[in-house]
N, C-alpha and C positions, 0 to 999 in steps of 0.2 A: 878335801872330801870328794870333790868332783873327779880329780885324777884317780883316786882310789876306786870310785864307781866305774869309771871307764876301764880300769885295769881288771876289775872283777868280771865285768861283762865280756871283755875281750878274751880273758882266760877261759871262760866258759865256752865261748864260740870256738876258739882254737882247739881246745881239748875235744869238744863234741865232734868237730870236723874230723879229727884224727881217729876217734873211736868209731864213728859211723863208717869211715872208709875201711878201717881194719876189721870191724865186727858186724857191719850192717846195722840197719835200723833196729830189727828185732833182737839182735845180739848185744845191744847197748842199752843199759838202763840209766835212769836219772841218777841213781846212786853211784854208778860207775863214773858218770860225768862229774858229779860233785866231788867224789874222792880224788879223781885225777886232776881236777882244776883247783883243789884245795879250797873248795867253797862248800856250801851246804844246800839242801833241798829248797830251803826258803829263798836263797839267792836265785836259783834257777826259776822258781815259780814267780818271783818278783820281776825278773828281767824278761822272761820268755813264756810264762804261763804253763807250758807243758813241753814234754819231749817232742811232740809232733810239731809244735810251733817253732821250736829250735831247729828241728830238721828242715822245716819248710824254708826258714831264712837261709840256711846253708845251701839248700838246693837251689834257691833262686839266684844266689851269688854265682854258683857254678853254671847254671843254665844260661844266665846272661852272658857269661864268657863264651859259651858254645854258640849261642845265637848270634852274637856280634861277629864272631869269626866266620860263621856261615854266611851272614849277610854281606860281609865285605867280599867274600868269594863270589857269591851269586851276582852281585852288582858290578863286578869287575868286567873289563873288556878283554880279558886274556883269551887266547884261543880256547875253543870250547872243550876240547879234550883235556887241556891243561886245567881248565876250571873244574872238570869232573874229578880229576886226580887230586887237586887241592882240596876239594870238598871231602873226599873220602879220607885223605890224610888228616884233616882236621878232627874227625871222630877218633881216629886211632892215636892222635896226639893228646887230645883233651880227656877222653873218657878214662884212660888209666889213672889220670891224676884226679879226676872227679867222678868216681864210680857211683856216687849217690844220685847222679842224674837218671840213669835207667831204673835204679831201685825205686826212686820216688815216683817216676812215671807209671811203672807197673802197679805200685801201691794205689796211686790215685785213680788209675783206670778201673780198678776193682772196687774202690771204696768211695771215691768222690769225683766222678768224671766231669760233673758240671763245673766244679771249681778249677779243675785242670784245664778244661776247655777255655774258660775265661782268662786264665793266666797265660795260656799260649796265644790267644787272640790279641792280648795286650802287647805281646812281644814280637809276634810274627804278623805284621799287617798284610792285608790282601794284596797290596801292590807288589810285594815280594813274589807271591805266586804268579801274579800277572807278568812280572818282569821275566821270571823263569819260563813261563809259557811262551812269551814273545821270543825269547832267545831260542827255545827249541824249534819254534816255527821258522825262524830265520835260518837256523842251521839246516833244517830240513829242505828249505827252498834252495839253499846252496848245494844240496846233494851231499852234505857232510855226514848227516845222520838219517836214519829212517824216521818215518812219522811216529812221534812219541808224545803222549800227553804229559803234562807237568805232574799230575797226580801219580801216574804209573812210574815215571822216572823217579820222583821223590820217594815213593814208597819202596822202590827197589834199593835205592841208595841207603835210606835210613834203616830198613830191615836188615840188610846185609852187614851194615856197619855196627848197629847197636846190639843185635841179638847175641853175638859172641861175648859181649860184656854182661848182658843180663844173665846168661847161663854160665858165666865164667867159673864160679865156685863149684857148681855141679860138675862141670867138665874136669876141673882139677881133681876132684875126688874120684870120679869114675876112671879117669886116665891115670890116676895115682902119680901126678906130677906136681912140682912146686909152682907157686905163683910166678916166680921168675921164669921158669920154663914155659909156662902158659903165655906170658907176655912175649917171649921170644917167638913162640909159635904164631901168635897173633900178628907179629910183624911180618912173618912170611905170608900169613893168610891175607893180609892187607893187599899185597901185590896180586894175589889171586882175585880178590874182589875188584881191584882196579881193572885188570884184564877182562874179567867177566862182564863188568858194566860197559866198558868201552866196546867190546866185541858185540854186545847186545844192541848197541846204538848204531853200529856201522851198517850201511845199506848192503 
């Protein structure tokens, strides 16, 4: 019975993850998830209470993967420009696989910013910002970069890397291209973002 319970719960999670990625949060219904996972609405309500709670679990799994990757990069002692390039690469590697990250963040900013703030604070401790700030000051003292605050630098990197994924579906429709073509375009755009950020840092 216990094995069956685990199997049902995992099936729901795996199917929901695929449907959210393919159709987005609003384009996926509880009935879609139940049908695709060969379960029923009662199963989903029992294990996850609601579609939103299920989406939240899937988001947190994906967000933790992104945060852990970023932390390992920011805390490394690699040359600073290599660090910046690795940070940018991380977004372009992880977000195509976990597009629910920007979707969830935008939804929470609009509907539940307090909960989102607490969730981020739990995962991104203040010492990470302090460490990044210290590294920026150190590189500035060496003459490698111009004076730059951690908040300005972080906002530039995050906005340039995340926005193309937030608006991906819109751009695909407006440009009348396939998802595969858009991902190929993003791979080229990533190189532009790297050059843009590095050029902006150089004295």
